[in-house]
mmCIF file of the C-alpha atoms, coordinates in Angstrom:
data_MODEL
# 
_entry.id   MODEL 
# 
loop_
_atom_site.group_PDB 
_atom_site.id 
_atom_site.type_symbol 
_atom_site.label_atom_id 
_atom_site.label_alt_id 
_atom_site.label_comp_id 
_atom_site.label_asym_id 
_atom_site.label_entity_id 
_atom_site.label_seq_id 
_atom_site.pdbx_PDB_ins_code 
_atom_site.Cartn_x 
_atom_site.Cartn_y 
_atom_site.Cartn_z 
_atom_site.occupancy 
_atom_site.B_iso_or_equiv 
_atom_site.pdbx_formal_charge 
_atom_site.auth_seq_id 
_atom_site.auth_comp_id 
_atom_site.auth_asym_id 
_atom_site.auth_atom_id 
_atom_site.pdbx_PDB_model_num 
ATOM 1  C CA . MET A 1 1  ? 0.012   0.049  -0.214 1.00 0.00 ? 1  MET A CA 1 
ATOM 2  C CA . SER A 1 2  ? 1.950   2.784  -1.048 1.00 0.00 ? 2  SER A CA 1 
ATOM 3  C CA . GLY A 1 3  ? 0.443   6.293  -1.418 1.00 0.00 ? 3  GLY A CA 1 
ATOM 4  C CA . ARG A 1 4  ? 0.065   9.488  0.607  1.00 0.00 ? 4  ARG A CA 1 
ATOM 5  C CA . PRO A 1 5  ? 0.216   9.012  4.734  1.00 0.00 ? 5  PRO A CA 1 
ATOM 6  C CA . LEU A 1 6  ? -3.468  9.115  6.618  1.00 0.00 ? 6  LEU A CA 1 
ATOM 7  C CA . LEU A 1 7  ? -2.111  11.385 9.424  1.00 0.00 ? 7  LEU A CA 1 
ATOM 8  C CA . HIS A 1 8  ? 0.977   12.802 10.025 1.00 0.00 ? 8  HIS A CA 1 
ATOM 9  C CA . LEU A 1 9  ? 2.324   12.781 13.936 1.00 0.00 ? 9  LEU A CA 1 
ATOM 10 C CA . TYR A 1 10 ? 4.237   14.605 16.158 1.00 0.00 ? 10 TYR A CA 1 
ATOM 11 C CA . THR A 1 11 ? 5.604   12.389 18.847 1.00 0.00 ? 11 THR A CA 1 
ATOM 12 C CA . THR A 1 12 ? 8.854   10.151 17.816 1.00 0.00 ? 12 THR A CA 1 
ATOM 13 C CA . MET A 1 13 ? 9.097   7.026  18.642 1.00 0.00 ? 13 MET A CA 1 
ATOM 14 C CA . PRO A 1 14 ? 12.366  8.237  21.434 1.00 0.00 ? 14 PRO A CA 1 
ATOM 15 C CA . GLU A 1 15 ? 9.399   10.142 23.217 1.00 0.00 ? 15 GLU A CA 1 
ATOM 16 C CA . PHE A 1 16 ? 6.339   7.593  22.667 1.00 0.00 ? 16 PHE A CA 1 
ATOM 17 C CA . GLU A 1 17 ? 8.910   5.581  23.969 1.00 0.00 ? 17 GLU A CA 1 
ATOM 18 C CA . GLY A 1 18 ? 10.340  7.598  26.559 1.00 0.00 ? 18 GLY A CA 1 
ATOM 19 C CA . LEU A 1 19 ? 6.773   8.159  27.917 1.00 0.00 ? 19 LEU A CA 1 
ATOM 20 C CA . HIS A 1 20 ? 5.779   4.569  28.039 1.00 0.00 ? 20 HIS A CA 1 
ATOM 21 C CA . ALA A 1 21 ? 9.063   4.454  30.376 1.00 0.00 ? 21 ALA A CA 1 
ATOM 22 C CA . ARG A 1 22 ? 8.206   7.273  32.333 1.00 0.00 ? 22 ARG A CA 1 
ATOM 23 C CA . HIS A 1 23 ? 4.998   5.562  33.393 1.00 0.00 ? 23 HIS A CA 1 
ATOM 24 C CA . ASP A 1 24 ? 6.669   2.514  34.221 1.00 0.00 ? 24 ASP A CA 1 
ATOM 25 C CA . ARG A 1 25 ? 8.857   4.176  36.851 1.00 0.00 ? 25 ARG A CA 1 
ATOM 26 C CA . THR A 1 26 ? 5.963   5.377  37.952 1.00 0.00 ? 26 THR A CA 1 
ATOM 27 C CA . ARG A 1 27 ? 3.523   4.478  41.908 1.00 0.00 ? 27 ARG A CA 1 
ATOM 28 C CA . SER A 1 28 ? 1.105   2.766  40.548 1.00 0.00 ? 28 SER A CA 1 
ATOM 29 C CA . THR A 1 29 ? -0.726  4.989  43.712 1.00 0.00 ? 29 THR A CA 1 
ATOM 30 C CA . SER A 1 30 ? 0.465   8.491  42.161 1.00 0.00 ? 30 SER A CA 1 
ATOM 31 C CA . LYS A 1 31 ? -1.845  10.442 40.787 1.00 0.00 ? 31 LYS A CA 1 
ATOM 32 C CA . THR A 1 32 ? 0.244   12.433 38.579 1.00 0.00 ? 32 THR A CA 1 
ATOM 33 C CA . VAL A 1 33 ? 3.387   11.618 36.466 1.00 0.00 ? 33 VAL A CA 1 
ATOM 34 C CA . THR A 1 34 ? 5.923   14.260 35.397 1.00 0.00 ? 34 THR A CA 1 
ATOM 35 C CA . VAL A 1 35 ? 7.125   14.224 31.984 1.00 0.00 ? 35 VAL A CA 1 
ATOM 36 C CA . GLU A 1 36 ? 8.490   16.279 29.100 1.00 0.00 ? 36 GLU A CA 1 
ATOM 37 C CA . ARG A 1 37 ? 6.518   19.769 27.827 1.00 0.00 ? 37 ARG A CA 1 
ATOM 38 C CA . GLN A 1 38 ? 7.528   18.890 24.643 1.00 0.00 ? 38 GLN A CA 1 
ATOM 39 C CA . ALA A 1 39 ? 6.182   15.196 24.434 1.00 0.00 ? 39 ALA A CA 1 
ATOM 40 C CA . LEU A 1 40 ? 2.682   16.139 26.032 1.00 0.00 ? 40 LEU A CA 1 
ATOM 41 C CA . ILE A 1 41 ? 1.924   18.294 23.389 1.00 0.00 ? 41 ILE A CA 1 
ATOM 42 C CA . HIS A 1 42 ? 2.963   16.451 20.599 1.00 0.00 ? 42 HIS A CA 1 
ATOM 43 C CA . ILE A 1 43 ? 0.646   13.332 21.972 1.00 0.00 ? 43 ILE A CA 1 
ATOM 44 C CA . LEU A 1 44 ? -1.965  16.235 22.548 1.00 0.00 ? 44 LEU A CA 1 
ATOM 45 C CA . MET A 1 45 ? -1.665  17.585 19.328 1.00 0.00 ? 45 MET A CA 1 
ATOM 46 C CA . ASP A 1 46 ? -1.331  13.551 18.106 1.00 0.00 ? 46 ASP A CA 1 
ATOM 47 C CA . HIS A 1 47 ? -4.487  12.933 19.114 1.00 0.00 ? 47 HIS A CA 1 
ATOM 48 C CA . ALA A 1 48 ? -6.353  15.741 18.357 1.00 0.00 ? 48 ALA A CA 1 
ATOM 49 C CA . ARG A 1 49 ? -5.615  14.711 14.697 1.00 0.00 ? 49 ARG A CA 1 
ATOM 50 C CA . MET A 1 50 ? -6.272  11.577 15.199 1.00 0.00 ? 50 MET A CA 1 
ATOM 51 C CA . LEU A 1 51 ? -9.891  12.405 16.516 1.00 0.00 ? 51 LEU A CA 1 
ATOM 52 C CA . GLU A 1 52 ? -9.779  14.939 13.075 1.00 0.00 ? 52 GLU A CA 1 
ATOM 53 C CA . ALA A 1 53 ? -9.364  11.968 10.843 1.00 0.00 ? 53 ALA A CA 1 
ATOM 54 C CA . LEU A 1 54 ? -11.512 9.648  12.677 1.00 0.00 ? 54 LEU A CA 1 
ATOM 55 C CA . ARG A 1 55 ? -14.617 12.693 12.222 1.00 0.00 ? 55 ARG A CA 1 
ATOM 56 C CA . ASN A 1 56 ? -13.967 12.829 8.794  1.00 0.00 ? 56 ASN A CA 1 
ATOM 57 C CA . ALA A 1 57 ? -13.842 9.040  8.296  1.00 0.00 ? 57 ALA A CA 1 
ATOM 58 C CA . GLY A 1 58 ? -17.306 9.052  10.384 1.00 0.00 ? 58 GLY A CA 1 
ATOM 59 C CA . ARG A 1 59 ? -15.585 6.458  12.634 1.00 0.00 ? 59 ARG A CA 1 
ATOM 60 C CA . VAL A 1 60 ? -15.840 7.995  15.768 1.00 0.00 ? 60 VAL A CA 1 
ATOM 61 C CA . ASP A 1 61 ? -17.917 8.306  19.580 1.00 0.00 ? 61 ASP A CA 1 
ATOM 62 C CA . VAL A 1 62 ? -16.847 10.463 22.035 1.00 0.00 ? 62 VAL A CA 1 
ATOM 63 C CA . ALA A 1 63 ? -17.400 10.180 25.689 1.00 0.00 ? 63 ALA A CA 1 
ATOM 64 C CA . GLU A 1 64 ? -19.716 12.865 26.342 1.00 0.00 ? 64 GLU A CA 1 
ATOM 65 C CA . PRO A 1 65 ? -18.312 15.145 30.013 1.00 0.00 ? 65 PRO A CA 1 
ATOM 66 C CA . HIS A 1 66 ? -20.083 13.284 33.113 1.00 0.00 ? 66 HIS A CA 1 
# 
């Protein structure tokens, strides 16, 4: 399958793996995790793009706030 990618991600693989590693080092009772600001921004931008792509395809159901 060739052609244009459906989605461009801002998060690099090292950032993604670093976020997972940080999560793994966090105690299960912790309510907060400290991560690099840029990695968080990239994850949020990726999530927004993913939602836009899924909405355009009619393939998303986003939970309503409580």
